[in-house]
C-alpha positions, 0 to 999 in steps of 0.5 A: 825800754827801747832806746831813742834812736834818731832817724833823720840824717843831719848835716852837722858833724864834720869839721871844715877841711877835715874829711872823715872827722866826726864832731859830736856833743861832748867832743872837742872843746867840750871837755870829757863826758857829759859836762861840755854841752854849753860850749857847743852853743851860743846866743845872739840877742836882737832887739831891746831887752824887755820889749816885744821885739826881743829875739834870742837866736842860737849859734852852733860851735862853728858860729852858724845860726841854727834853730834850738827847736829843730837843730839841737839833738834831743839825745846827748849821746848821739854819734854820727858817721857820714851824717848817719846816727849810729848805735853805741854801747848804752847803759841806763845813765846814758839812755837818760841823757838829754839836751834841755834849752833854758827859756826861763831862769828860776825866780824870774817872772817874764814868760819866755818861749821858743818861737815855734811859728818863726824861722829858726825859732829864737826864744821870744817874749810871750805877748798878750794884747801887745804887752809882755806877760809875766807870771805872778808871784804866789806865796810863798813863791817868787816867779818860776820855781825851777829852771824852765825850758824844753827838749829839742826835737820834741813836738806835742801833736795837737791833732794826735790824742794821747792814749794815757790822758785822752787829750791831744797835745799843746802844739809846743816842744815838751816842757821841762822843769830842772830842779838843780841847785843852780840858777841857769841863764836864758839860752843855756843848753844843758845836759839833764837826766829825766826823773819823771813827768806830770800831766797838766791838762790846759784847756783840754790839751796835754801839756806834759811837764818833765822833771829833770836835774842837770847832770852837772848839779853837785847832787845829780848822782843821788837822783835816778827817778821821781822817788828820789826827788821826794827823798832828797828834795821833800816838798818840791813835788807838792810845790810843783803841782800847787804851782801849776795848779794856781798860776793862772788864778791871779789872772782870773782863770780857773785852777788847772787840772791834771791827769792821773789825779796830779800824780807824778809818774816815773822815769820809765813813763816819762821816757816813753812820753819823750819818745812819742813826741820825738816821733811826732817831731820827726813826722813834723820835719818830714812833712808827714803830718799837718804842722799847722803854723809851726815853722820847720826851717832848719839848717842841719836836718838834711833830708827835711824839706824845710832844710835851708843853707847857712847863708839862708839862715843868716839872712833870715836872722838879719831881716829881724828888726825892732825899734830901739824905742819900742815900748816895754811894760815892766813886771808888776811885783805883787805877791798873791796869797791864795789860801783856802 
């Protein structure tokens, strides 16, 4: 298994006034080992909650606005010298540590997503016909049955056909279902280890669903691959498959389909998928492919033609406004029984 190695030069890493000092995820203020990722990032809400204009922006440890799509590193153990990623002694555990951006907490219904077409890509509500979208409650579940989010610095290229599914990507960062015991918060950036992946085929597009667990979960040490989910959380994968198969049915749509007959693929397979989507993201940020409507504005990828200054990023955020009287539609709490 080849290591994932970031190739783009990033601007973050030095503390102001401390030439030569390297700051990395998990370093000062973050605690030892893999437990301090969240202290590196915070969020700032703009617009009324539960309204179409709501946006959740991200800031780094220094308080500067960043893009959760482009500026948060994919890999947890990235170390940089003079802005250039370097290799370090690696083991299987560190090779499998990734940052995850939480978009939707478990047991909630509001469909939220990284705004891939907006500057700095805040988290925003999913909107259809001017109204907020909510996922249906399908017996026996309430809302999303995992903490749901995405891996930063990945992109499923809609113009690139996947060899294993024979379908192109869905034009989004790769999705993650975090199966740990804690209900997380929207906007949290957590460290996860990847256990496997499911290939949903959505309207002819590949929509990968990674299965992962937070490294801070009390039972994380038990989980190393997809077979461990079957062993220690029996029924969870079956519930996940059924959830993704049925969640659009209450809206009058057909059941979703899957590649590999709905088989969950292994960690090794999932890591290759992540590697591929990371390469697609790098091509996107360097303008080496057609990104369509994707907004690639970033603060920390210095070599990218889409790079902007901290001042420009602040101006972009401050330009976002929404009416305090903006209408919102509350979710309808209905339970759907879809038994055969």
